[in-house]
C-alpha positions, 0 to 999 in steps of 0.5 A: 536469447541474445536478441531477447537480451539486446531488446532488454538492454535498455531496461538493464541499463535503467534498473542498474542506473537507478540501483547505482543512484540509490546506492551511492545515496545510502553509501553516505550513511552505510559502507559502500560494500554493505548489505544495508547500502544495496538492500536499501537501494533495492527497496527504494527501486521498488517504491519508485516503480510502485509510485509510478504504478499508482495510476495503473492500480487505480485503473485496476481497481476500476476494472475489478469493480467493473467486472463485479457489476457484470457478474450477473450478466456474464453469468446470464450469458454463460447459462444461455449459450452453455452449448456454444463456446463461440457464441458465448465468447462473442457475447462476453466481448460485446458486453465489454465493449458496450460497458467499456470494461477491459478484463486485462486492466486488472493484470496491468500493475503485474504485467508492467512490473514484470520487465523490471523483476526480470531485469533486476533478476538478470543484473543480479545474475551477472553480479553473482558471476562477478561480470559488469552489467548495465552501468555497473562497472567491475569495481561496483559489481565486486562491491555488490557481490561482497554485500550480505543481507544477515550473512547472505550474499544479495546475489546468491540464491537457496540453490546457488549458494556454494553450500552456505547454510546461512544463505539457505536459512535466509533465502527459506525465510524470505521465501516463506515471507514472500508466500505468506504475504501473497496469500494474505493479500489474496485473501483480504481481497476475497473475504473483505471486498467481495459483494455478499450474497451474491453468485460469483463465478470469479470467486471460484477462480480466486479461490484457486488462485489464492493457493496457486500463486503462493505455491508458485512463489514457494517453488520458483522462489528457490532460484531467485537471488536474495536481492530478487526476494528483497525486491518481491517481498517489498512489493508485496508488502506495498501491495498489501498496504495499499490494498488494505488502505483502498478496501477500508476507505473506498470498498466494493459496494455490498462487501463486508468492508463496505458494511464496516465503512458504513458502521464506522460512519454511523458511529462517528455520525452518532458520537457527533450528534451526541456531542452536539446535544451535550453541548447544547444541553449544558447548563449555562453558568452566569458569573454573578458579580457582587456589587459592594455598597459605596460608603457615603462619607459625610460632608465636613462643614465649614469651621465658621458654621461649626462654631457659631450658635444655632439660631432660634426660632421665633 
C-alpha cells in the first residue's frame, strides 16, 4: 500500500494543487472555509479534467461507431466458430486489426479519469482525518474540514459522519442523483443512438450495464465523501449533456436519433423553400407618383404695347 501511495503521490500533489488554485480563486467571492468555495473548486476540477478528455471522448465515439458497424461480421464469426472459443477470439482480433478498431477505446475516458477520482478520494480522506496531504498544509486542511455543503462536511460520507443525520440525508440525495444520471445517460445511448432493425449482440450487454452501473454507484456511494459525490455527480451531468449534444448533432447512422435529425433537416429545408416561394410570389408594389400639372402663367406685355390702340387692317 505504501508503494502504491508513493507511485500516486505526484497525482495527489497535482489534484490537491488544482483544488487549492480554484479554492483561492473562489475565496475572493466566498469565505475560505465555506462549502461554496470548496464545492465550486471540486466542480472546476471536474470541468478542467473533462475539457482535457474531449479528444478521448471523440475517439470513444468513433470506436463505438466502429464496433456498431462491425456487429454483423462479429455475429457471423461467433456463429461460425461457436464451438471453438480460441478460433473465435483469433478471428475477432484479426477483424479488429484489419479494420483498425480498438474495443478498449470506448472505455478510455473512464479509465483515464479513474486515477483523478481515486486521488480526490485519497485527498478528502486525509482532510477528514485532519492530516496534510499533497500541497495542502494544516491550515488549508482545517479550512476544508470545516467546509459544509447543505450542512454536511465535504469530507464526511454516508457511513463515516459521526452520527450526523444531515450528512446522511445530503449523501443519500446525492447518491440517488448520481445513480439517476448514470441510468439516464446509459438509457439515452441505448434508446436513441442504436441502429434500428439490426441484430445487435452488444445490446444485451448494454441492457445489463444499464442496471449494473447505477447499482454499483448506489452500493459504493455510501463510502464516498460528499466532495467525491460532488465530483462524480458533476462529471455525470457533463457526460449526459455532452452525449445529448453529440447524439442530437451527429447520431449513429440508422438510429432513432438519426431519423429525428433527418426529420428536423427536412422540416428546415421545407420551411426555407416555403419562405423563398412566398418571397417570389409576393406582389410587387409600385409606387405611383402623382404628377401635378404646372400652371402656365400669362406673360405680361410691356406698358407701351398695352396702351397703344390696335392697328386697323386694310
